[in-house]
N, C-alpha and C positions, 0 to 999 in steps of 0.2 A: 589367341587374341590378347594375351597378357603383355604383349610387347608395346612399348611406346610407339606412336605413329602407325599402329596397324590399321590400316584404312580398309573401309568396307563401302562398296557402293550398293545402294538400295534404291528401288524404284518407289519414291515417296507417294505416288499416286495409288499404288497397290495397297500400301500401309493404310492409307485413308480410306479407299474403297472397301477393304476387308475389315475395317476398324480394328487393326492389330495394335498391340502394345509391344514396344521394343524395350527389353530391360537387360541391363548388364549385370552379372553376378561375378564378383571377383574372388572373394575369399572362399576357401574350402574348409570343411571340417576334416580333422585328421583321419576319420574313419573313411572318407572318400578315397584317400590314397590306398588304404588297405583293400578297399573294394575293387579299385582299378586294378591293382597288382594281382588280386585274386582272379579277376576277369582275364587279364593277360596270360597268367600261368594256365588257366583252364582252357584258353582258345589259342595258345602259341602255335599249335599245328594247323589250325583252321585258317588263321589270318597272318599275313606276312609283316608282323609288327617290326621286325627288324629293318625293313625298308624305311621306316619312319625316321630312324636315326642316321644322319649323314656326318656325324662327327663323333669319334671315340677318343677318349682321353684317359690316361693313366691318373690315379688319384694325386700324384704329385703336381699334375698339370691342370688342376681344377680352375685355377685362375685364368689360364689360356682358354678353357672351355667356356668360361663365363664371358670373357672378352670377345671371343669369336661369336657366341650367340648374341651378345649385345650389338656387335657390328654387323650382324646378319650375314657373316661368313658360312654359318651353319644354321640349319633350320631347328634341328634337334640335336643336342649334345649329350652323350652318355659318358659317365665316368665308370671306367672299368677298373676294379680293384686288382 
């Protein structure tokens, strides 16, 4: 949801009835990346993480990866060294 114009449809009535608070959190602490990578490594045989990546780019094409992600031609771009 960190993409511009990432739209979400919510039933506002349920938010009111259940007295929910909706809060967006954007910035992550660097330790969160380490924790996420540790989780992926520990569970790479359990979950099909590779299916989340639909664009693979060599390091010299990082600009293409960013452009394709911004244009939503790919959902998740991976930079492959």
